[in-house]
N, C-alpha and C positions, 0 to 999 in steps of 0.2 A: 966875106960873103954877107954876114948880117951885122948891122951896126948895133952898138951897145947903147943902153940908156932907155928910159921910159918912153921917150918920144918915138922910139923904134921898136918897142915891145908889143908884140901882137896881143898878148894878154891884157896889158894896160890899155891899149887902144880899143880893143873889143869891149872891155869892161866899161870904159868911159863912154863909148858910143852906145852901148846897151842901156846904161843908166839914163842918158839923155833921151833915147827913143822911148824907153819905158815911162819916164816922167811925162813926155809929150802925149803918148797914147793914154796914159792913166788919166790925165786931165780931161780927155775927150770921152771917156767911158765912166767917169765918176758917178753920173746920175743913175747908172745901172747897179751900183753897189758892188762892183767887181774890180779886182786888181787885174793887171795884165797877166799875172801868173795864173789866177783863177780862170781867166778867159781862155788861156791856152789849154787848160785841162778840160773845161766845158766844151771847147771846140772839138777836141779829140773824142770826147764822149758822144757828141752829136754826130761825128763821122761814123762811129760804129757803136751802137747801143749794146750793152751787156758785156763789156770788157771787164776783166779783173784788174785789180789795182796795179799789178806789175806791168801789164800791157799798157795801161794808161800812163804810168810813170815813164816807160820806155818811149812811147810816142810823143809825150809832152816834154821830154828831155829833163825830167825831174827825178830826184832820188825818192826812195820809198817814204821816209819820214815827212818830207815836204808834200808829197802826193797825199799822204794820209791826212795831213792838216788841211790841205786845200779841199779834199773830198768832204771832210767833216763840215767845213765852212759852206761849201756848195749845198750840202744836204740841209744844213740849218737854215739856209736862205730859200729852200724849196726848189732848187734848180735840178737836183738829182735825187734818186733814191737808190738804196743799196739792198740787195737780196743775197741770201746765202747761195753760193755757187752750186749748180746742179752736179758739177764734175769734181769739185774739191771742197770738202766741208770746212777746210781751214781758210778759204778765201771767199770773197763775195763779188758779185757782179754789180756793175753800176749802170743805171739807166737814167736817161734824161727825162725830165718832166715836161709837161706842156709849157710851163712857165720858163723852164730852162731853154727849151727850143725857141720860144718867142724871143727871149733875151739874146740868145746866140744869133738868131736871124737879124735882130736889130743891130748888134755890135759888128757883125762881119763886114758890112759896107763901110763902117767907120774905121775899122782896122785897115781895110784895103785902101781907102782914101788917105789915111794917115801915112801908110808906107809909100804910096805914090808921091805924096807931098815931100816926104823925106828924101826919096830916091830921085827926085827930079834933077839933081845935080849930076846924075849918072846917065850915060847913054844906055840904050838897050843892051848892047854888047858888054859894056862895063858891068851892068847889073847882073847879067847872066854869068859873067866871069867871076864876079864877087861871090854870088851864091854858090857857084861850083867850088870855088876855093874854100869857102867857109865849111861846106859839107865835107870836103876832103880833110881839112884840119880837124873837124869834129870826129870823123871816123878814125883818124890816126890817133887822136887823143884818147878815144874810147879803147882802141887797141892797146895803147900803152898802159892805161888803167887796168884793163883786163889782165895784161901780162904781170903786173905787180901783184895782183890778187892771187896768182898761181903759186 
């Protein structure tokens, strides 16, 4: 059913492709002082202001320690602010600043055009199928990880 070897490993191929895409996108947003990982978190915060760290981590596909580090960096750069949560004193809500919103607004078309350029080798149907399959693999992997935690 599945061939062996790195050239047929989903994990290896996804990782190699991710690194290339990240490096390409990173070079295009360098002037904004953000990494692609920081951009993903800022984007999610812009989508819904006032989220707590756990919600941001889930939506950005990051673990809690990575999200903490990214939020600290975004706050130091003036892109977000943190406030104690009204509902849970142990957590804080994160809000995008005007500077953060302006930066996210400037980066979004760059991200879109970068992905269009990368995906130009795929037909619309292939692109839709690929994103559907990646989401399916992502959900399955999440389920397996959750099972191991039990």
